[in-house]
C-alpha positions as CSV (number, residue, x, y, z in Angstrom):
1,M,-130.6,-5.7,-25.5
2,P,-127.8,-5.8,-22.9
3,R,-127.3,-2.7,-20.8
4,K,-123.9,-1.1,-20.3
5,R,-122.4,-2.0,-17.0
6,P,-121.9,1.2,-14.9
7,E,-118.3,2.1,-14.2
8,F,-118.8,2.1,-10.4
9,T,-119.5,-1.7,-10.4
10,K,-115.8,-2.2,-11.4
11,S,-114.6,-0.4,-8.2
12,P,-113.2,-2.3,-5.2
13,Y,-115.5,0.0,-3.1
14,F,-118.7,-1.5,-4.8
15,V,-120.5,-4.3,-3.0
16,D,-122.8,-6.3,-5.2
17,E,-125.2,-8.0,-2.8
18,P,-128.4,-9.1,-4.4
19,G,-131.0,-6.4,-3.6
20,N,-128.5,-4.4,-1.6
21,W,-126.0,-2.7,-3.7
22,H,-123.9,-0.3,-1.7
23,L,-120.5,1.3,-1.4
24,K,-117.9,0.5,1.2
25,P,-116.9,3.2,3.7
26,G,-114.2,5.5,2.3
27,A,-115.4,5.4,-1.3
28,P,-114.2,8.5,-3.2
29,K,-116.7,11.4,-3.5
30,E,-116.9,11.0,-7.4
31,L,-117.8,7.4,-7.0
32,Q,-120.4,8.2,-4.4
33,I,-122.0,10.7,-6.8
34,E,-122.0,8.3,-9.7
35,F,-123.5,5.6,-7.6
36,E,-126.2,7.9,-6.2
37,N,-127.1,9.2,-9.7
38,Y,-127.4,5.7,-11.0
39,M,-129.6,4.5,-8.1
40,N,-131.8,7.6,-8.4
41,S,-132.3,6.9,-12.1
42,L,-133.8,3.6,-11.3
43,Q,-136.6,5.2,-9.4
44,D,-138.0,7.1,-12.4
45,I,-141.8,7.4,-12.3
46,E,-143.4,4.8,-14.5
47,E,-146.1,6.2,-16.8
48,P,-148.8,4.3,-18.8
49,G,-147.4,3.0,-22.1
50,A,-143.9,2.8,-20.8
51,I,-141.8,-0.2,-19.9
52,N,-138.7,0.6,-17.8
53,G,-138.9,4.2,-18.9
54,V,-139.1,3.4,-22.6
55,H,-142.3,4.5,-24.3
56,I,-143.9,1.9,-26.5
57,D,-146.0,3.1,-29.4
58,W,-149.1,1.0,-29.4
59,P,-151.3,1.1,-32.5
60,Y,-154.5,1.6,-30.5
61,D,-153.2,4.6,-28.6
62,R,-153.6,6.9,-31.7
């Protein structure tokens, strides 16, 4: 299932280097906040029974 492309990726301040996403100096504060929130959301703690933060109901877990 395709993911929605974050709005900050369409900004001229966004730099899409593989493994090194960042914003150029002078990016608006709102854009910085959106970028930080997105990057922090990628660091969610993984728990058993979850794949990329999505819980999978396994028939043997019951």
